[in-house]
C-alpha positions in Angstrom: 0.0 0.0 0.0 1.4 3.4 -0.9 1.3 6.4 1.4 2.1 10.1 1.1 4.6 12.2 3.1 4.8 15.9 3.3 7.7 17.9 4.5 9.4 21.3 4.0 12.7 22.0 2.4 14.4 25.1 1.0 13.1 26.0 -2.4 16.6 26.3 -3.9 17.5 22.8 -2.6 14.3 21.5 -4.1 15.0 23.1 -7.5 18.5 21.8 -7.6 17.4 18.3 -6.5 14.8 18.2 -9.2 17.4 19.2 -11.8 19.8 16.5 -10.7 17.1 13.9 -10.6 16.1 14.8 -14.1 19.7 14.4 -15.3 19.7 11.0 -13.6 16.5 10.0 -15.3 14.4 9.8 -12.1 11.9 11.8 -10.2 12.4 13.3 -6.8 9.9 10.8 -5.5 12.1 8.0 -6.8 15.2 9.6 -5.1 13.4 9.8 -1.8 12.2 6.2 -2.1 15.8 5.1 -2.8 16.9 7.0 0.3 14.1 5.5 2.4 15.0 2.0 1.3 18.7 2.6 2.1 17.7 4.0 5.5 15.6 0.9 6.3 18.4 -1.4 5.0 21.0 0.4 7.1 18.7 0.7 10.1 19.5 4.4 10.2 21.3 6.9 8.1 22.8 5.2 5.0 25.9 7.5 5.3 28.1 8.9 8.0 27.0 12.0 9.7 29.9 13.9 11.1 31.4 17.3 11.5 33.2 18.7 8.5 37.0 18.4 8.9 39.1 20.7 6.8 41.9 18.2 6.8 39.9 15.5 5.0 39.6 16.0 1.3 37.5 13.7 -0.8 38.9 13.1 -4.2 36.7 12.7 -7.4 37.8 9.1 -7.6 36.6 8.4 -4.1 33.2 10.1 -4.8 32.8 8.1 -8.0 33.7 4.9 -6.2 31.2 5.6 -3.4 28.5 6.4 -6.0 29.2 3.1 -7.8 28.9 1.2 -4.5 25.6 2.9 -3.7 24.2 2.3 -7.2 25.3 -1.4 -7.0 23.5 -1.8 -3.7 20.4 -0.2 -5.0 20.5 -2.3 -8.2 20.7 -5.5 -6.1 17.8 -4.3 -3.9 15.6 -3.5 -6.9 16.5 -6.9 -8.5 15.4 -8.7 -5.3 12.2 -6.6 -5.2 11.4 -7.5 -8.8 11.7 -11.2 -8.1 
């Protein structure tokens, strides 16, 4: 059974999120569902929440690797859900 959620966010964030989702070929609803599934699977936030540290620099290669890992996990989840 589907349900609706309503919450507030900054309009600039919403606009940018909508643009990024469109570039990825998905809706914002799909993006939130991906997050919700990852949240449930991780039993909490699916990413580390920490204070920014100026000494830690994330390289483009690290970001791409993280994105690949996340997309791989989502693909496996959706494959299992489709079965």
